[in-house]
ZAKEFI-919411 format. One line per 3 residues: number of its first residue (from 1); for each residue x, y, z of N, C-alpha, C. Coordinates in pm, whole numbers, padded with zeros to 5 digits, always signed. Example, Ala and Ser with C-alpha at 12.3 -4.5 7.8 and 13.67 -1.06 7.14 Angstrom:
2
1 = +01319,-00569,+00780,+01230,-00450,+00780,+01320,-00330,+00780 | +01285,-00225,+00708,+01367,-00106,+00714,+01290,+00003,+00787;
//
This chain:
305
1 = -00972,+00074,-00572,-00859,+00046,-00472,-00947,+00111,-00359 | -00934,+00083,-00266,-01024,+00111,-00063,-00861,+00200,-00102 | -00878,+00282,-00040,-00762,+00438,+00000,-00844,+00455,+00170;
4 = -00722,+00448,+00248,-00696,+00463,+00391,-00764,+00544,+00446 | -00837,+00526,+00548,-00877,+00667,+00623,-00840,+00692,+00717 | -00771,+00780,+00828,-00780,+00773,+00914,-00606,+00700,+00945;
7 = -00575,+00690,+01055,-00438,+00658,+01131,-00412,+00534,+01133 | -00329,+00471,+01085,-00250,+00323,+01088,-00160,+00326,+01202 | -00090,+00211,+01297,-00030,+00262,+01384,+00115,+00124,+01312;
10 = +00262,+00196,+01359,+00357,+00070,+01340,+00381,+00066,+01474 | +00343,-00090,+01522,+00358,-00108,+01644,+00502,-00165,+01675 | +00534,-00186,+01827,+00632,-00287,+01899,+00625,-00409,+01846;
13 = +00746,-00528,+01849,+00758,-00605,+01835,+00836,-00625,+01996 | +00652,-00719,+02062,+00728,-00740,+02226,+00832,-00890,+02204 | +00938,-00854,+02331,+01000,-00957,+02334,+01028,-01003,+02469;
16 = +01066,-01124,+02513,+01096,-01148,+02635,+01235,-01114,+02711 | +01249,-01092,+02824,+01402,-01050,+02873,+01495,-01139,+02820 | +01510,-01278,+02806,+01587,-01338,+02700,+01554,-01328,+02539;
19 = +01484,-01211,+02477,+01489,-01188,+02315,+01414,-01316,+02269 | +01349,-01346,+02298,+01229,-01416,+02246,+01127,-01327,+02185 | +01056,-01378,+02089,+00922,-01330,+02073,+00838,-01360,+02158;
22 = +00757,-01220,+02194,+00628,-01264,+02289,+00528,-01229,+02239 | +00415,-01319,+02208,+00313,-01320,+02165,+00174,-01256,+02209 | +00222,-01286,+02345,+00083,-01271,+02461,+00066,-01157,+02451;
25 = +00106,-01043,+02470,+00024,-00895,+02479,-00015,-00852,+02345 | -00013,-00933,+02277,-00080,-00851,+02133,-00202,-00811,+02131 | -00290,-00920,+02199,-00503,-00887,+02164,-00458,-00745,+02264;
28 = -00410,-00750,+02393,-00416,-00639,+02458,-00403,-00541,+02379 | -00296,-00557,+02337,-00207,-00408,+02210,-00294,-00369,+02167 | -00394,-00459,+02053,-00444,-00432,+01973,-00573,-00374,+01988;
31 = -00635,-00403,+02078,-00772,-00346,+02163,-00698,-00223,+02212 | -00591,-00211,+02316,-00576,-00060,+02319,-00586,+00069,+02201 | -00508,-00004,+02127,-00479,+00110,+01974,-00633,+00147,+01947;
34 = -00732,+00022,+01924,-00873,+00013,+01846,-00919,+00114,+01922 | -00899,+00134,+02065,-00987,+00204,+02156,-00941,+00339,+02156 | -00801,+00377,+02098,-00772,+00518,+02088,-00796,+00577,+01968;
37 = -00879,+00515,+01853,-00926,+00569,+01765,-00848,+00562,+01635 | -00716,+00417,+01653,-00679,+00364,+01558,-00705,+00323,+01467 | -00715,+00303,+01343,-00785,+00216,+01224,-00721,+00085,+01218;
40 = -00529,+00024,+01226,-00507,-00073,+01222,-00367,-00052,+01261 | -00311,-00128,+01208,-00158,-00200,+01183,-00086,-00177,+01105 | +00072,-00130,+01093,+00146,-00169,+00984,+00262,-00276,+01009;
43 = +00244,-00371,+01023,+00361,-00453,+01208,+00486,-00510,+01081 | +00592,-00519,+01170,+00693,-00620,+01135,+00795,-00499,+01025 | +00780,-00357,+01084,+00850,-00259,+00981,+00923,-00206,+01103;
46 = +00990,-00081,+01081,+01098,-00001,+01181,+01092,-00036,+01317 | +00958,+00010,+01365,+00962,+00020,+01474,+00963,-00136,+01530 | +00865,-00236,+01463,+00880,-00322,+01507,+00995,-00416,+01491;
49 = +01112,-00374,+01442,+01248,-00467,+01426,+01235,-00558,+01359 | +01159,-00505,+01235,+01112,-00660,+01127,+01244,-00679,+01067 | +01343,-00621,+01068,+01473,-00696,+00994,+01574,-00809,+01065;
52 = +01534,-00768,+01230,+01623,-00886,+01324,+01534,-00984,+01397 | +01416,-00984,+01274,+01305,-01111,+01307,+01369,-01212,+01186 | +01316,-01336,+01206,+01350,-01436,+01121,+01214,-01445,+01096;
55 = +01208,-01535,+00940,+01080,-01573,+00836,+00946,-01589,+00926 | +01021,-01688,+01005,+00926,-01811,+01075,+00867,-01691,+01192 | +00959,-01615,+01253,+00866,-01509,+01359,+00787,-01399,+01274;
58 = +00805,-01341,+01204,+00693,-01231,+01125,+00588,-01319,+01096 | +00603,-01445,+01001,+00469,-01528,+01000,+00397,-01538,+01093 | +00447,-01566,+01224,+00380,-01623,+01322,+00282,-01489,+01417;
61 = +00406,-01339,+01364,+00305,-01240,+01461,+00215,-01179,+01369 | +00234,-01188,+01227,+00148,-01162,+01181,-00040,-01244,+01165 | +00030,-01418,+01171,-00089,-01456,+01247,-00155,-01459,+01370;
64 = -00070,-01361,+01463,-00167,-01322,+01575,-00187,-01174,+01559 | -00174,-01090,+01484,-00233,-00999,+01503,-00336,-00981,+01426 | -00346,-01030,+01296,-00441,-01104,+01234,-00557,-01134,+01326;
67 = -00553,-01261,+01376,-00703,-01320,+01462,-00676,-01211,+01618 | -00614,-01163,+01659,-00590,-01015,+01728,-00638,-00942,+01725 | -00691,-00868,+01553,-00729,-00744,+01500,-00893,-00754,+01533;
70 = -00956,-00649,+01602,-01104,-00592,+01608,-01159,-00578,+01484 | -01302,-00587,+01464,-01351,-00551,+01364,-01312,-00453,+01295 | -01294,-00443,+01138,-01261,-00355,+01066,-01134,-00299,+01084;
73 = -01033,-00366,+01155,-00890,-00292,+01198,-00824,-00376,+01118 | -00724,-00328,+00981,-00669,-00299,+00873,-00532,-00366,+00938 | -00468,-00455,+00870,-00348,-00530,+00914,-00235,-00508,+00779;
76 = -00211,-00410,+00788,-00059,-00462,+00655,+00067,-00523,+00726 | +00097,-00573,+00663,+00253,-00690,+00703,+00358,-00644,+00592 | +00450,-00599,+00683,+00610,-00506,+00620,+00603,-00638,+00577;
79 = +00702,-00673,+00489,+00741,-00805,+00458,+00908,-00793,+00360 | +00931,-00672,+00379,+01087,-00610,+00295,+01182,-00673,+00363 | +01265,-00711,+00297,+01400,-00802,+00328,+01514,-00775,+00269;
82 = +01583,-00826,+00301,+01734,-00821,+00225,+01768,-00949,+00111 | +01667,-01028,+00119,+01653,-01125,+00068,+01491,-01098,-00020 | +01503,-01097,-00156,+01361,-01092,-00173,+01293,-01222,-00219;
85 = +01335,-01335,-00183,+01260,-01455,-00208,+01191,-01491,-00074 | +01261,-01408,+00062,+01189,-01429,+00170,+01047,-01310,+00166 | +01080,-01227,+00085,+00993,-01141,+00088,+00864,-01183,+00001;
88 = +00897,-01231,-00086,+00803,-01294,-00148,+00699,-01387,-00091 | +00767,-01507,+00000,+00720,-01616,+00073,+00628,-01518,+00194 | +00677,-01398,+00256,+00639,-01378,+00305,+00480,-01242,+00303;
91 = +00502,-01245,+00168,+00385,-01189,+00117,+00282,-01266,+00091 | +00311,-01362,+00057,+00240,-01495,-00007,+00156,-01581,+00139 | +00243,-01572,+00232,+00182,-01538,+00347,+00072,-01534,+00414;
94 = +00077,-01357,+00426,+00007,-01303,+00491,-00095,-01304,+00380 | -00072,-01315,+00243,-00237,-01284,+00143,-00307,-01432,+00235 | -00298,-01562,+00261,-00305,-01692,+00309,-00386,-01683,+00437;
97 = -00330,-01581,+00519,-00388,-01541,+00657,-00529,-01485,+00663 | -00520,-01368,+00568,-00618,-01268,+00554,-00585,-01134,+00604 | -00450,-01077,+00590,-00372,-00988,+00586,-00460,-00893,+00530;
100 = -00511,-00755,+00583,-00521,-00634,+00468,-00450,-00601,+00352 | -00312,-00542,+00402,-00216,-00548,+00281,-00096,-00583,+00329 | +00015,-00548,+00242,+00123,-00578,+00253,+00184,-00443,+00235;
103 = +00329,-00415,+00266,+00427,-00295,+00252,+00522,-00346,+00245 | +00637,-00286,+00174,+00778,-00311,+00186,+00874,-00191,+00132 | +00995,-00160,+00274,+01048,-00079,+00252,+01228,-00130,+00167;
106 = +01270,-00034,+00106,+01417,-00134,+00036,+01471,-00170,+00131 | +01543,-00247,+00055,+01651,-00322,+00176,+01781,-00190,+00173 | +01827,-00243,+00273,+01933,-00160,+00363,+02042,-00203,+00288;
109 = +02061,-00341,+00228,+02147,-00371,+00166,+02134,-00499,+00069 | +02200,-00463,-00089,+02268,-00292,-00137,+02168,-00204,-00147 | +02220,-00112,-00131,+02152,+00017,-00147,+02077,+00053,-00254;
112 = +01972,+00092,-00288,+01931,+00073,-00405,+01968,+00198,-00485 | +01991,+00258,-00613,+02046,+00367,-00661,+01956,+00398,-00784 | +01903,+00326,-00843,+01810,+00389,-00959,+01634,+00323,-00885;
115 = +01563,+00405,-01019,+01453,+00416,-00967,+01407,+00252,-01028 | +01461,+00211,-01118,+01463,+00069,-01219,+01506,-00058,-01107 | +01587,+00000,-01027,+01605,-00122,-00925,+01516,-00153,-00820;
118 = +01445,-00049,-00804,+01337,-00011,-00680,+01256,-00074,-00720 | +01187,-00008,-00855,+01054,-00098,-00888,+01095,-00260,-00948 | +01116,-00285,-00981,+01194,-00395,-00988,+01193,-00526,-00857;
121 = +01240,-00434,-00729,+01201,-00513,-00606,+01081,-00509,-00593 | +01008,-00393,-00625,+00870,-00400,-00553,+00777,-00497,-00618 | +00835,-00490,-00764,+00722,-00572,-00871,+00731,-00740,-00800;
124 = +00874,-00778,-00767,+00917,-00920,-00735,+00893,-00956,-00581 | +00792,-00836,-00476,+00750,-00891,-00395,+00620,-00893,-00373 | +00553,-00747,-00482,+00413,-00771,-00484,+00393,-00880,-00562;
127 = +00378,-00953,-00627,+00333,-01058,-00737,+00316,-01179,-00577 | +00374,-01185,-00499,+00367,-01242,-00401,+00209,-01261,-00283 | +00128,-01146,-00342,+00000,-01112,-00290,-00078,-01053,-00359;
130 = -00081,-01110,-00463,-00186,-01034,-00559,-00315,-00991,-00571 | -00356,-01056,-00440,-00471,-01013,-00425,-00511,-00858,-00347 | -00349,-00865,-00260,-00332,-00716,-00102,-00315,-00639,-00209;
133 = -00365,-00512,-00157,-00293,-00369,-00216,-00134,-00347,-00142 | -00048,-00303,-00255,+00087,-00291,-00202,+00123,-00169,-00169 | +00209,-00147,-00042,+00265,-00019,-00028,+00414,-00005,-00022;
136 = +00481,+00095,-00086,+00653,+00098,-00111,+00619,+00208,+00052 | +00699,+00146,+00129,+00764,+00201,+00261,+00862,+00359,+00202 | +00863,+00454,+00209,+00964,+00520,+00165,+01038,+00587,+00331;
139 = +01181,+00516,+00371,+01132,+00578,+00465,+01351,+00583,+00435 | +01435,+00665,+00372,+01542,+00682,+00325,+01679,+00713,+00414 | +01610,+00776,+00521,+01711,+00773,+00634,+01733,+00599,+00678;
142 = +01671,+00520,+00673,+01704,+00399,+00734,+01780,+00268,+00624 | +01759,+00338,+00504,+01854,+00219,+00419,+01932,+00326,+00268 | +01883,+00464,+00303,+01952,+00524,+00232,+01933,+00554,+00060;
145 = +01797,+00511,+00050,+01748,+00480,-00089,+01667,+00645,-00132 | +01712,+00772,-00127,+01694,+00861,-00186,+01650,+00933,-00290 | +01520,+00864,-00359,+01488,+00856,-00486,+01372,+00951,-00526;
148 = +01354,+00969,-00596,+01231,+01079,-00629,+01124,+00990,-00613 | +01027,+01041,-00540,+00922,+00920,-00528,+00824,+01005,-00631 | +00824,+01095,-00712,+00755,+01113,-00828,+00780,+01000,-00945;
151 = +00906,+01003,-00942,+00958,+00978,-01076,+00917,+00803,-01053 | +00924,+00807,-00927,+00880,+00628,-00892,+00771,+00607,-00965 | +00678,+00692,-00905,+00519,+00634,-00915,+00499,+00631,-01104;
154 = +00571,+00725,-01149,+00578,+00737,-01327,+00611,+00600,-01363 | +00681,+00506,-01272,+00786,+00393,-01322,+00697,+00277,-01282 | +00617,+00306,-01193,+00559,+00183,-01109,+00430,+00183,-01192;
157 = +00371,+00277,-01231,+00232,+00303,-01237,+00195,+00207,-01382 | +00080,+00084,-01385,+00060,+00003,-01476,+00188,-00066,-01473 | +00248,-00118,-01404,+00361,-00240,-01427,+00334,-00325,-01293;
160 = +00275,-00287,-01180,+00232,-00368,-01103,+00101,-00355,-01001 | +00013,-00471,-01072,-00123,-00439,-01034,-00166,-00404,-00951 | -00119,-00448,-00822,-00189,-00441,-00716,-00115,-00323,-00608;
163 = -00054,-00262,-00700,+00019,-00135,-00649,-00073,-00028,-00574 | -00080,-00018,-00461,-00163,+00060,-00410,-00127,+00240,-00365 | +00026,+00253,-00318,+00075,+00359,-00305,+00203,+00389,-00184;
166 = +00221,+00477,-00133,+00364,+00520,-00099,+00323,+00566,+00103 | +00373,+00444,+00151,+00409,+00540,+00325,+00491,+00636,+00287 | +00505,+00752,+00356,+00584,+00844,+00264,+00635,+00913,+00433;
169 = +00769,+00839,+00446,+00828,+00906,+00642,+00979,+00955,+00547 | +00940,+01105,+00514,+01036,+01185,+00502,+00992,+01352,+00479 | +01112,+01451,+00474,+01056,+01540,+00530,+00986,+01622,+00427;
172 = +01048,+01613,+00302,+00971,+01719,+00201,+00795,+01632,+00177 | +00702,+01803,+00245,+00605,+01768,+00185,+00578,+01828,+00094 | +00670,+01946,-00009,+00653,+01923,-00145,+00638,+01797,-00225;
175 = +00694,+01749,-00204,+00713,+01639,-00300,+00600,+01511,-00274 | +00568,+01492,-00121,+00482,+01414,-00085,+00374,+01473,-00174 | +00288,+01622,-00176,+00192,+01727,-00211,+00200,+01672,-00367;
178 = +00298,+01641,-00449,+00350,+01690,-00576,+00258,+01451,-00587 | +00350,+01391,-00527,+00295,+01263,-00545,+00114,+01241,-00547 | +00073,+01310,-00438,-00058,+01290,-00402,-00118,+01360,-00500;
181 = -00079,+01434,-00566,-00184,+01495,-00682,-00136,+01405,-00779 | -00062,+01318,-00777,-00013,+01253,-00972,-00175,+01199,-01016 | -00170,+01221,-01136,-00317,+01180,-01177,-00428,+01179,-01141;
184 = -00446,+01310,-01053,-00566,+01342,-00972,-00538,+01241,-00868 | -00448,+01234,-00788,-00498,+01186,-00662,-00452,+01014,-00681 | -00427,+00933,-00788,-00473,+00834,-00827,-00411,+00707,-00680;
187 = -00306,+00723,-00638,-00260,+00614,-00562,-00281,+00696,-00386 | -00277,+00612,-00321,-00272,+00607,-00162,-00173,+00699,-00086 | -00127,+00832,-00048,-00028,+00863,-00015,-00031,+00878,+00157;
190 = +00007,+00769,+00239,+00013,+00783,+00338,+00146,+00862,+00421 | +00070,+00968,+00505,+00149,+01021,+00579,+00215,+00954,+00706 | +00330,+00978,+00711,+00456,+00929,+00782,+00549,+00960,+00883;
193 = +00555,+01143,+00868,+00599,+01205,+00984,+00533,+01244,+01077 | +00502,+01201,+01226,+00419,+01264,+01254,+00402,+01432,+01319 | +00561,+01477,+01334,+00589,+01630,+01375,+00512,+01693,+01291;
196 = +00470,+01689,+01157,+00446,+01741,+01040,+00263,+01719,+01010 | +00238,+01594,+01083,+00079,+01596,+01022,-00027,+01714,+01016 | -00057,+01804,+01090,-00106,+01898,+01108,-00095,+02007,+00970;
199 = +00060,+01979,+00914,+00056,+02017,+00802,+00034,+02008,+00673 | +00087,+01858,+00712,+00040,+01797,+00597,-00158,+01787,+00602 | -00206,+01756,+00683,-00372,+01802,+00671,-00390,+01944,+00577;
202 = -00329,+02041,+00655,-00355,+02209,+00588,-00311,+02198,+00401 | -00163,+02143,+00408,-00101,+02171,+00287,-00147,+02085,+00189 | -00170,+01942,+00224,-00186,+01850,+00115,-00327,+01757,+00126;
205 = -00415,+01872,+00180,-00567,+01702,+00212,-00495,+01584,+00259 | -00413,+01546,+00324,-00407,+01444,+00402,-00546,+01359,+00451 | -00508,+01207,+00403,-00653,+01126,+00444,-00602,+01039,+00550;
208 = -00473,+00947,+00524,-00429,+00845,+00591,-00289,+00902,+00646 | -00281,+00796,+00707,-00104,+00795,+00783,-00126,+00687,+00845 | +00049,+00655,+00890,+00076,+00548,+00965,+00180,+00593,+01033;
211 = +00178,+00528,+01172,+00220,+00646,+01260,+00300,+00535,+01374 | +00424,+00623,+01438,+00490,+00522,+01518,+00498,+00552,+01683 | +00448,+00717,+01664,+00436,+00790,+01853,+00285,+00742,+01849;
214 = +00231,+00711,+01762,+00058,+00646,+01783,+00052,+00547,+01896 | +00165,+00456,+01900,+00147,+00381,+02011,+00070,+00431,+02142 | +00193,+00555,+02191,+00124,+00596,+02306,+00043,+00752,+02279;
217 = +00056,+00808,+02185,-00014,+00943,+02148,-00152,+00890,+02074 | -00196,+00810,+02035,-00274,+00817,+01879,-00380,+00856,+01933 | -00430,+00924,+02045,-00561,+00960,+02119,-00544,+01118,+02027;
220 = -00381,+01178,+02073,-00333,+01317,+02094,-00411,+01308,+01918 | -00325,+01278,+01794,-00271,+01215,+01668,-00421,+01243,+01640 | -00513,+01134,+01663,-00658,+01115,+01604,-00751,+01268,+01640;
223 = -00675,+01337,+01751,-00748,+01453,+01821,-00704,+01583,+01669 | -00582,+01536,+01696,-00567,+01684,+01593,-00601,+01653,+01435 | -00627,+01534,+01388,-00733,+01543,+01290,-00853,+01553,+01328;
226 = -00920,+01522,+01413,-01069,+01579,+01458,-01058,+01709,+01438 | -00976,+01793,+01529,-00978,+01895,+01530,-00985,+02022,+01416 | -00871,+01925,+01303,-00889,+01993,+01158,-01011,+01986,+01114;
229 = -01061,+01879,+01134,-01189,+01829,+01034,-01286,+01944,+01062 | -01311,+01993,+01193,-01398,+02054,+01298,-01345,+02180,+01233 | -01234,+02236,+01218,-01216,+02397,+01172,-01150,+02448,+01321;
232 = -01110,+02338,+01443,-01070,+02393,+01543,-00882,+02413,+01514 | -00861,+02484,+01485,-00721,+02501,+01448,-00633,+02516,+01567 | -00688,+02639,+01662,-00621,+02626,+01792,-00586,+02555,+01851;
235 = -00699,+02441,+01849,-00711,+02287,+01889,-00639,+02212,+01873 | -00598,+02156,+01707,-00505,+02135,+01632,-00377,+02138,+01659 | -00347,+02284,+01659,-00199,+02347,+01703,-00171,+02263,+01818;
238 = -00265,+02304,+01966,-00212,+02270,+02076,-00163,+02117,+02050 | -00243,+01990,+01996,-00225,+01857,+02014,-00087,+01829,+01919 | -00057,+01904,+01824,+00014,+01908,+01751,+00159,+01945,+01857;
241 = +00130,+02009,+01870,+00253,+02060,+01941,+00280,+02011,+02089 | +00142,+01935,+02167,+00185,+01819,+02219,+00279,+01677,+02213 | +00214,+01668,+02072,+00294,+01543,+02058,+00476,+01583,+02016;
244 = +00516,+01659,+01981,+00600,+01733,+01953,+00687,+01723,+02061 | +00635,+01760,+02180,+00697,+01751,+02299,+00760,+01604,+02329 | +00651,+01568,+02304,+00644,+01391,+02323,+00817,+01354,+02241;
247 = +00791,+01393,+02133,+00887,+01298,+02043,+01001,+01386,+02124 | +01041,+01537,+02166,+01182,+01574,+02193,+01191,+01500,+02294 | +01100,+01443,+02374,+01198,+01326,+02509,+01196,+01231,+02467;
250 = +01176,+01158,+02391,+01215,+01061,+02299,+01363,+01092,+02231 | +01354,+01155,+02158,+01466,+01196,+02134,+01587,+01209,+02181 | +01586,+01213,+02350,+01705,+01217,+02419,+01691,+01071,+02423;
253 = +01631,+01037,+02430,+01684,+00830,+02489,+01632,+00729,+02336 | +01720,+00790,+02241,+01765,+00708,+02125,+01583,+00685,+02036 | +01499,+00757,+02062,+01385,+00734,+01951,+01296,+00677,+02006;
256 = +01185,+00651,+01875,+01096,+00554,+01936,+01104,+00417,+01982 | +01222,+00382,+01894,+01221,+00242,+01856,+01284,+00221,+02026 | +01340,+00274,+02064,+01422,+00271,+02188,+01338,+00307,+02305;
259 = +01314,+00460,+02313,+01300,+00544,+02404,+01108,+00526,+02395 | +01021,+00500,+02263,+00914,+00499,+02267,+00865,+00356,+02300 | +00924,+00243,+02267,+00900,+00122,+02292,+00907,+00123,+02469;
262 = +01031,+00189,+02552,+00989,+00199,+02676,+00850,+00270,+02748 | +00812,+00357,+02696,+00670,+00453,+02721,+00581,+00325,+02775 | +00554,+00216,+02694,+00493,+00156,+02684,+00481,+00077,+02785;
265 = +00567,+00029,+02876,+00611,-00001,+02984,+00586,+00060,+03078 | +00619,+00247,+03069,+00577,+00340,+03168,+00432,+00319,+03182 | +00347,+00351,+03062,+00213,+00300,+03093,+00125,+00199,+03074;
268 = +00210,+00071,+03156,+00124,-00034,+03170,+00155,-00203,+03092 | +00239,-00151,+02969,+00206,-00264,+02871,+00370,-00296,+02838 | +00382,-00377,+02947,+00543,-00389,+02882,+00544,-00472,+02797;
271 = +00630,-00447,+02674,+00686,-00496,+02562,+00830,-00552,+02578 | +00905,-00510,+02647,+01030,-00607,+02649,+01164,-00522,+02606 | +01237,-00583,+02612,+01354,-00518,+02557,+01367,-00479,+02384;
274 = +01448,-00435,+02340,+01522,-00390,+02223,+01624,-00529,+02157 | +01622,-00601,+02044,+01719,-00640,+02003,+01824,-00594,+02005 | +01929,-00702,+01998,+02077,-00583,+01924,+02071,-00607,+01776;
277 = +02132,-00476,+01752,+02204,-00447,+01764,+02190,-00283,+01825 | +02043,-00254,+01874,+01992,-00168,+01962,+02057,-00141,+02050 | +02056,-00050,+02152,+02112,-00050,+02265,+02003,+00017,+02370;
280 = +01971,-00087,+02444,+01779,-00037,+02545,+01863,+00068,+02670 | +01700,+00152,+02663,+01776,+00217,+02811,+01785,+00155,+02943 | +01888,+00246,+02997,+01915,+00185,+03133,+01813,+00218,+03247;
283 = +01781,+00115,+03379,+01684,+00181,+03462,+01744,+00352,+03517 | +01794,+00359,+03520,+01844,+00503,+03500,+01825,+00639,+03396 | +01803,+00533,+03293,+01760,+00637,+03194,+01584,+00641,+03188;
286 = +01549,+00487,+03261,+01351,+00487,+03190,+01348,+00612,+03321 | +01407,+00632,+03445,+01392,+00724,+03560,+01335,+00859,+03474 | +01481,+00870,+03424,+01447,+01009,+03366,+01356,+01079,+03274;
289 = +01343,+00942,+03184,+01230,+00953,+03075,+01144,+00976,+03147 | +01096,+00883,+03269,+00986,+00946,+03338,+00891,+01032,+03398 | +01044,+01132,+03462,+01022,+01237,+03485,+01025,+01375,+03428;
292 = +01044,+01320,+03255,+01044,+01410,+03188,+00903,+01425,+03099 | +00868,+01316,+03149,+00697,+01291,+03049,+00591,+01316,+03159 | +00684,+01331,+03285,+00560,+01365,+03368,+00554,+01501,+03371;
295 = +00663,+01617,+03348,+00693,+01742,+03343,+00563,+01799,+03223 | +00510,+01743,+03099,+00447,+01736,+03047,+00374,+01726,+03031 | +00309,+01636,+03143,+00181,+01589,+03236,+00152,+01445,+03104;
298 = +00225,+01398,+03006,+00190,+01288,+02918,+00073,+01194,+03039 | +00114,+01144,+03128,+00044,+01007,+03145,-00133,+01043,+03151 | -00153,+01138,+03151,-00268,+01214,+03205,-00329,+01224,+03052;
301 = -00254,+01234,+02975,-00309,+01260,+02808,-00240,+01167,+02735 | -00175,+01055,+02726,-00150,+00992,+02606,-00254,+00879,+02625 | -00219,+00765,+02548,-00325,+00656,+02511,-00401,+00581,+02635;
304 = -00493,+00548,+02657,-00565,+00518,+02774,-00624,+00386,+02673 | -00620,+00274,+02855,-00652,+00158,+02848,-00746,+00106,+02881;
//
């Protein structure tokens, strides 16, 4: 099974001011990400507010992204849901429209408490798209599924034929590396924590990842990878530190899903508000965030259109 080389993006879902999904910006969005060196997208996940979308909205978004994808741009569709039957339907649809792969995080309700529960959940979803690689999205801060991922790999190995690996968004580089080393690198371990990209490149020989801040800092994070490959550690560190400065700013404004999405507007791609229950930024907060970004020269260094 093909492993991902380079960075994919977890894109935001565009909404109109009245809260309807806005499909119009997706083509421009895809072209911008491709121009800045990204290799694909992981749609309808946490950054995309996937759990606040209807099945119909999620399927139409998947169709729009597949249609808008530049050549060789990978589209992975997050199909996780509190309803496994919905997930199975979304997985089947992703395969039918020509997506590259599918993925699912553990349901936030009911909370998964045992490895076998998680394996069964993934098994029932993955069989909906048997021809596509399936990735488990490990982000326990969102769903409380603080389960050992090495044990999960051992349990899932050989049970789900199209299981490809894990999008790992957690703080333990030790566990991440142990999973990466499992059976001599059998599974694709996608790095998912932008703050530690350089550390993962150095300590874990990371090859692929999925990033939220790459929506607006993709060229910076691609630059970290390129500088590391070229042996320019000083440049890689400077770029990683700049990305962390941007993260420090968005943390003042409710993080990537809220603050990061508003950055897109400031850059010239208005993706609209967030859906309830997210608390949207006020105009005053937008002005303050813009000033903080200008202070670190973000608008000269972030993604280019």
